C-alpha positions in Angstrom: 17.8 28.1 25.3 20.5 25.3 24.8 20.5 22.6 22.1 20.0 19.0 23.6 21.0 15.4 22.9 18.2 13.1 21.6 18.2 9.5 20.5 16.7 8.5 17.1 17.2 4.7 16.4 20.4 3.9 17.4 22.4 7.4 16.8 22.2 10.2 18.9 21.5 13.6 17.3 22.1 17.3 18.2 18.6 19.1 18.1 16.9 22.3 19.3 16.7 26.0 18.7 19.3 28.6 19.4 19.4 32.3 18.4 16.7 31.4 15.8 18.9 28.6 14.2 16.9 25.2 14.0 19.4 22.5 14.5 18.8 18.7 13.9 22.1 16.9 13.3 23.1 13.5 13.5 26.6 13.0 15.8 27.0 9.8 14.0 27.4 8.1 17.7 25.6 5.2 19.2 23.7 6.0 22.4 26.3 4.6 24.6 28.8 7.4 23.8 26.8 10.2 25.1 29.7 12.0 26.7 31.3 12.5 23.4 27.7 13.7 21.9 27.7 16.5 24.5 31.2 17.6 23.2 29.7 17.9 19.7 26.6 19.6 21.0 28.6 22.3 22.7 30.8 23.0 19.7 27.6 23.4 17.8 26.2 26.0 20.2 29.5 27.9 20.1 29.5 27.8 16.6 26.1 29.2 16.5 26.9 31.9 19.5 30.0 33.0 17.2 28.5 32.8 14.0 31.0 30.3 12.6 30.1 27.3 10.2 28.6 24.4 12.2 30.5 21.4 12.7 29.8 18.1 11.2 27.7 19.8 8.5 27.7 17.2 5.8 24.3 15.4 6.1 23.9 11.9 5.0 20.2 10.7 3.6 20.1 8.1 6.3 19.3 11.0 8.4 16.3 11.7 6.3 15.2 8.2 6.6 15.7 7.9 10.4 13.7 11.1 10.7 11.0 9.7 8.6 10.8 6.2 10.0 10.6 7.9 13.6 8.0 10.0 12.9 6.0 6.6 11.6 7.0 4.7 14.4 5.6 6.9 17.1 2.2 7.2 15.6 -0.2 4.8 17.0 -0.4 2.3 14.1 3.4 2.1 13.5 5.1 1.7 10.0 3.2 0.2 7.1 4.3 -2.4 5.2 5.2 -0.8 1.9 7.0 2.0 3.8 9.0 -0.8 5.5 10.1 -2.2 2.1 11.2 0.9 0.4 12.9 2.4 3.4 14.8 -0.9 3.9 15.9 -0.5 0.2 16.7 3.0 0.8 19.0 2.0 3.9 20.9 -0.6 1.6 21.3 1.9 -1.3 21.7 5.6 -0.3 22.0 5.8 3.8 25.4 6.9 3.5 25.0 9.3 0.6 25.6 13.0 1.1 22.2 14.9 0.4 24.1 17.2 -1.7 24.7 14.6 -4.2 21.0 13.2 -3.9 20.0 14.7 -7.3 17.4 13.3 -9.4 20.0 11.6 -11.6 21.5 9.7 -8.4 17.8 8.6 -7.7 17.1 7.2 -11.0 20.5 5.1 -11.1 20.5 3.9 -7.6 16.6 3.8 -6.4 14.3 3.9 -9.1 15.9 2.1 -11.7 15.2 -1.0 -9.4 11.7 -0.7 -9.9 11.6 -0.9 -13.6 10.1 -4.2 -13.5 7.3 -3.8 -11.1 3.6 -2.6 -12.2 3.0 1.0 -12.6 0.7 1.5 -9.8 3.5 -0.2 -7.3 6.2 1.9 -8.8 4.0 4.9 -8.0 3.5 3.9 -4.7 7.1 3.4 -3.9 8.0 6.8 -5.4 5.4 8.2 -3.0 7.3 6.7 -0.2 11.0 8.1 -1.6 9.0 11.8 -1.9 7.8 11.3 1.7 11.3 10.6 3.2 12.4 13.6 1.1 9.9 16.2 1.5 10.0 15.1 5.6 13.5 15.4 6.0 13.7 18.7 3.9 11.0 20.0 6.6 12.9 18.6 9.3 16.6 19.6 8.4 15.8 22.9 6.2 17.0 21.5 3.3 16.1 21.4 -0.7 16.7 17.8 -2.0 14.4 17.6 -4.9 11.3 15.3 -5.0 11.0 12.5 -7.6 9.0 13.0 -10.7 6.1 10.9 -10.3 3.5 10.3 -13.1 -0.1 9.7 -12.8 -0.8 6.0 -13.1 -4.4 5.3 -14.4 -4.7 1.6 -12.8 -8.2 1.0 -13.7 -8.7 -1.8 -15.5 -12.0 -3.6 -16.8 -10.7 -7.0 -17.3 -12.9 -9.7 -15.8 -14.5 -13.1 -16.7 -17.9 -13.2 -18.1 -20.6 -15.4 -16.0 -19.7 -18.3 -18.2 -16.3 -18.0 -17.8 -16.4 -17.4 -14.0 -18.5 -20.8 -13.8 -15.8 -22.7 -16.1 -13.0 -21.2 -14.0 -14.5 -22.4 -10.8 -15.5 -25.6 -11.9 -11.7 -26.3 -13.1 -10.3 -25.1 -9.6 -12.5 -27.4 -7.5 -10.6 -29.5 -5.5 -7.3 -27.6 -5.6 -6.0 -26.2 -2.3 -7.0 -22.6 -3.6 -10.3 -23.5 -4.4 -12.0 -21.8 -1.5 -10.0 -18.5 -1.6 -11.1 -18.4 -5.3 -14.5 -18.7 -4.3 -14.4 -16.0 -1.6 -13.0 -13.6 -4.1 -15.3 -14.3 -6.7 -18.6 -14.4 -4.6 -17.6 -11.6 -2.1 -15.7 -9.1 -4.2 -12.9 -9.1 -1.3 -9.2 -8.1 -1.9 -7.0 -10.9 -1.3 -5.2 -9.3 1.7 -9.1 -9.3 3.5 -9.3 -13.0 3.4 -7.1 -13.2 6.5 -9.7 -10.6 8.0 -13.0 -12.2 7.5 -15.3 -13.6 10.4 -18.2 -16.1 9.4 -21.7 -15.4 11.0 -23.9 -18.4 10.3 -27.0 -16.9 12.2 -27.1 -14.3 9.8 -25.7 -16.0 6.8 -23.1 -13.3 6.4 -19.5 -12.5 6.5 -17.5 -9.4 8.5 -14.8 -8.2 6.6 -12.6 -6.0 9.3 -9.8 -3.5 9.3 -6.7 -3.9 11.4 -5.0 -0.8 10.6 -5.8 2.5 9.2 -2.7 2.1 6.3 -4.9 -0.5 4.7 -7.7 0.0 2.1 -10.1 -2.1 3.9 -13.4 -0.6 5.3 -15.1 -2.6 7.9 -18.4 -4.1 6.2 -20.9 -7.0 6.3 -21.4 -9.1 3.2 -24.1 -11.5 2.6 -22.9 -15.0 1.5 -24.3 -16.0 -1.7 -26.1 -19.8 -1.9 -23.3 -21.1 -3.9 -20.8 -19.9 -1.3 -23.0 -21.0 1.5 -22.8 -24.6 -0.1 -19.1 -24.5 -0.6 -18.4 -23.2 2.9 -20.6 -26.1 4.4 -18.9 -28.7 2.3 -15.1 -27.4 2.7 -15.1 -25.2 5.8 -14.2 -21.9 6.5 -10.5 -21.6 6.6 -9.6 -18.5 4.3 -5.8 -18.3 3.1 -5.0 -21.9 5.1 -1.8 -23.1 3.6 -0.3 -19.7 2.9 2.5 -17.9 5.1 1.9 -14.6 3.6 -0.3 -12.6 1.2 2.7 -12.2 -1.2 3.3 -16.1 -1.7 -0.3 -16.7 -1.9 -0.8 -14.0 -4.4 2.0 -15.6 -6.4 0.6 -19.1 -6.3 -2.6 -18.0 -7.0 -1.7 -15.7 -10.0 0.0 -18.8 -11.4 -2.6 -21.2 -11.4 -5.0 -18.2 -12.5 -3.5 -17.8 -15.6 -2.4 -21.5 -16.4 -6.5 -22.3 -16.1 -7.3 -19.2 -18.5 -4.7 -21.0 -20.8 -6.7 -24.3 -20.4 -10.0 -22.7 -20.9 -8.9 -20.9 -24.0 -9.7 -17.9 -22.1 -7.7 -15.0 -23.9 -7.3 -12.5 -21.0 -4.7 -11.0 -19.2 -6.2 -12.2 -15.8 -4.6 -11.3 -12.2 -6.4 -12.4 -8.9 -7.3 -8.8 -8.3 -9.4 -9.1 -11.6 -11.6 -11.5 -9.9 -12.8 -8.3 -7.7 -13.7 -6.8 -11.1 -15.4 -9.8 -11.7 -17.7 -9.4 -8.8 -18.5 -5.9 -9.3 -19.5 -7.0 -13.4 -21.5 -9.6 -12.2 -23.2 -7.9 -9.7 -23.7 -4.5 -12.0 -25.5 -7.1 -14.4 -27.9 -8.6 -11.7 -29.2 -5.1 -11.1 -26.9 -3.5 -8.4 -26.2 0.5 -8.6 -23.1 2.3 -7.9 -23.7 3.1 -4.3 -24.6 -0.8 -3.8 -21.4 -1.8 -5.4 -19.3 0.6 -3.3 -20.8 -0.7 -0.1 -20.1 -4.3 -1.3 -16.4 -3.5 -2.4 -15.6 -1.2 0.5 -14.5 1.9 -1.4 -14.2 4.6 0.7 -14.8 6.7 -2.2 -17.5 6.5 -4.9 -15.1 8.0 -7.4 -13.0 4.8 -7.3 -16.5 2.7 -8.0 -17.1 5.2 -11.1 -14.9 3.1 -13.1 -17.5 0.1 -12.8 -20.3 2.4 -14.2 -19.9 0.9 -17.8 -20.8 -2.5 -16.2 -24.5 -1.2 -15.5 -26.8 -1.8 -18.2 -28.2 1.9 -19.1 -31.9 2.7 -18.3 -31.9 5.6 -20.4 -33.1 3.9 -23.6 -36.2 2.8 -22.1 -37.0 5.8 -20.1 -36.7 8.2 -23.2 -38.5 6.0 -25.2 -41.4 6.0 -22.9 -41.3 9.5 -21.8 -44.3 10.8 -22.1 -46.3 7.5 -22.3 
């Protein structure tokens, strides 16, 4: 069995198996230089047959990136947005670095250090992508680049508004461009990104939240519309995320407004837009919803995620014990 020339992205690779030797090696040549790539293929085959060192054995991390991105691109859903951002950074910073030089120290100085100022849970996700590239490349090319240590981050938060604080907040933002977006977050408990994926069913007084990709956390679900939100929709219309080009810009603008309103109201809490989802869970629990019901409303795939809200649910144990044999 001979080796073959295979394009990956804009580069030609020599790949295949010969005499039990698995080869997947970049020629460094663009697609239109296939004739020269075939010369490298023949040289590689001769080197294997004669037991000599393979030509072009200096492998760059860019080949790891190409292999991983190709594996994502051929999947039905394509490359997720987080992976796209991290891959772009890796290409810019370390694509031309030999994998023999890619140590933990090198990764820290040239990649991970750039994420020092992002939130811990985001930093963890970025490192997960870095490690996915490393691990996939190690398997593809039979190498041993070390994975980057990634400490567990407990990003569970219990920060939320009380009922009175929620009413004061919504009264303060009424009439502003993002008033309805804040209303959806508070009364439906949806994630900010899910605002773009909602359909209104006036007949059943419900909103359908739908997933567009297997790479998202969104679970398809139907949410009832509370009375106050229904009145607001009749008054302002149903146009979630209108005026925002991207979720990132919406998050920035709404977080700034949320923090300013908290200061104006004298609410001494480090609130984020996502904490309005926690506020929904808290208020729902206070009204008597159990964990299973909260899981369904929030769209958690695993009830372990919902367990963070167990402290929001008033315990019935004291009453049950006091009347145990009555």
